[in-house]
C-alpha positions in Angstrom: 5.4 28.4 2.2 5.2 28.3 6.0 2.5 26.5 7.9 -0.5 28.9 8.3 -0.5 30.8 11.5 -3.4 33.1 10.8 -6.8 33.0 9.2 -5.4 35.0 6.3 -2.6 32.5 5.6 -5.0 29.6 5.9 -7.3 31.3 3.4 -4.4 31.8 1.1 -3.5 28.1 1.3 -7.1 27.1 0.7 -7.3 29.2 -2.4 -4.4 27.4 -4.1 -5.8 25.9 -7.3 -4.7 22.3 -7.6 -6.3 21.5 -10.9 -9.1 22.7 -13.2 -11.8 21.8 -10.6 -10.1 21.5 -7.2 -8.6 23.8 -4.7 -6.6 23.0 -1.6 -9.6 24.0 0.5 -11.4 20.9 -0.9 -8.7 18.7 0.6 -8.8 20.3 4.1 -12.3 19.7 5.2 -12.5 17.2 8.0 -15.6 16.2 10.0 -13.3 15.0 12.8 -11.5 18.3 12.9 -14.8 20.3 12.8 -16.6 18.2 15.4 -13.7 18.0 17.9 -12.2 21.4 17.2 -8.8 20.0 16.2 -7.0 22.1 13.5 -6.5 20.3 10.2 -3.6 22.4 8.9 -0.6 21.1 7.1 2.8 21.6 8.8 4.5 21.3 5.4 2.1 23.1 3.0 4.5 22.9 0.0 4.6 19.1 0.2 0.8 18.9 0.9 0.1 21.1 -2.2 2.5 19.1 -4.3 0.9 15.8 -3.4 -2.6 17.1 -3.6 -2.0 18.6 -7.0 -0.7 15.3 -8.4 -3.7 13.5 -6.9 -6.1 16.0 -8.6 -4.4 16.2 -11.9 -3.6 12.6 -12.4 -6.6 10.9 -10.8 -9.5 13.1 -9.7 -9.8 15.2 -12.8 -9.8 12.3 -15.3 -12.3 10.5 -13.1 -14.5 13.6 -13.0 -14.1 14.1 -16.7 -15.4 10.6 -17.4 -18.2 10.4 -14.9 -19.2 13.9 -14.0 -19.0 15.5 -10.5 -17.3 13.7 -7.8 -17.6 14.5 -4.1 -14.6 14.5 -1.8 -15.6 12.9 1.5 -12.2 13.0 3.2 -8.7 13.9 2.0 -6.0 15.6 3.9 -5.6 14.8 7.6 -3.1 16.4 9.9 -1.1 13.9 12.0 -3.0 15.2 15.0 -6.5 14.7 13.5 -5.5 11.3 12.1 -4.1 10.1 15.4 -7.2 11.2 17.2 -9.3 9.4 14.6 -7.3 6.3 15.0 -7.3 6.3 18.8 -11.0 6.9 18.9 -12.2 4.4 16.4 -13.1 6.9 13.7 -12.0 4.9 10.7 -8.4 6.3 10.5 -5.4 4.0 10.2 -2.3 4.7 12.2 -0.3 7.8 11.3 2.6 5.6 10.0 0.1 3.8 7.6 -1.3 7.2 6.5 2.0 9.0 5.8 2.0 9.8 2.0 -1.7 8.8 2.1 -4.3 10.8 4.0 -1.4 12.7 5.6 -0.1 14.5 2.5 2.6 16.5 4.3 4.6 13.7 5.8 6.7 11.3 3.6 6.3 7.6 4.1 9.1 5.4 5.6 10.8 5.2 2.2 10.9 9.0 1.8 8.1 9.1 -0.8 5.2 11.5 -1.0 1.6 10.8 -1.9 -2.0 11.7 -1.2 -5.3 9.9 -0.7 -8.8 11.1 -1.0 -12.1 9.3 -0.2 -14.4 10.1 -3.0 -18.0 9.4 -4.2 -18.7 9.4 -8.0 -22.1 10.9 -7.9 -23.3 9.4 -11.1 -22.2 5.9 -9.8 -24.4 6.0 -6.7 -27.6 4.7 -8.2 -25.9 1.9 -10.1 -24.0 0.9 -7.0 -27.0 1.0 -4.7 -29.0 -1.2 -7.1 -26.3 -3.7 -8.0 -23.8 -3.6 -5.1 -21.1 -3.9 -7.9 -18.1 -1.8 -6.9 -15.9 -3.9 -9.2 -17.2 -2.1 -12.3 -15.7 1.2 -11.1 -12.5 -0.5 -9.9 -12.0 -2.0 -13.3 -12.6 1.3 -15.1 -10.0 3.0 -12.9 -7.6 0.1 -13.5 -8.0 0.3 -17.3 -8.1 4.1 -17.6 -6.0 5.8 -14.9 -2.4 5.6 -13.8 -1.6 3.0 -11.2 -3.3 3.7 -7.9 -4.4 2.0 -4.7 -8.1 1.7 -4.2 -10.2 0.7 -1.2 -14.0 0.6 -1.5 -16.5 1.3 1.2 -20.1 0.1 1.5 -21.8 3.5 1.8 -22.5 5.3 -1.5 -19.9 3.3 -3.3 -17.3 5.6 -1.8 -13.6 4.7 -2.2 -10.1 5.7 -1.4 -8.0 6.6 -4.4 -4.3 7.4 -3.9 -1.6 9.1 -5.9 1.9 8.1 -4.9 5.2 9.0 -6.3 6.1 5.2 -6.3 2.8 3.5 -7.3 2.3 -0.2 -6.7 4.0 -0.2 -3.3 2.7 -2.6 -0.7 1.5 -0.7 2.3 0.9 -2.3 5.7 -2.2 -0.9 7.3 -2.3 -1.1 11.1 
């Protein structure tokens, strides 16, 4: 599939079903993109869909099956959106650190693909806000899902969860 060059082709990309509960459109929403008017469109839609599908099928669906609805706060970022976010202090790591992470459609330095989403497990919010205990969720994921990288945030118990073709890699974040 070619990179979308019209509203119709972007709609078609967004309607690709990644798993039982998720569509590519769920991955494309970006507050940075919306606020600053920067298109958040994959250059390599086939690689973006492949990586997103694996993220959804292997991690997000089992997480949602166990805990109920999850909310995606951030997922795919185009290199342009991510670079803008990095350069303007908007909580984005460098592009190089986000290849095969939030940037689904560019392989990392080792030629591997991957995808990252920042999610909130809605049923976990109250527990987290009362206890501050993010480790309970981390241990559940560790014990019940395929190997993944996790990074927890203080608001809503949100966390990054990553599917990668070569899990367990060490990634330098800059």
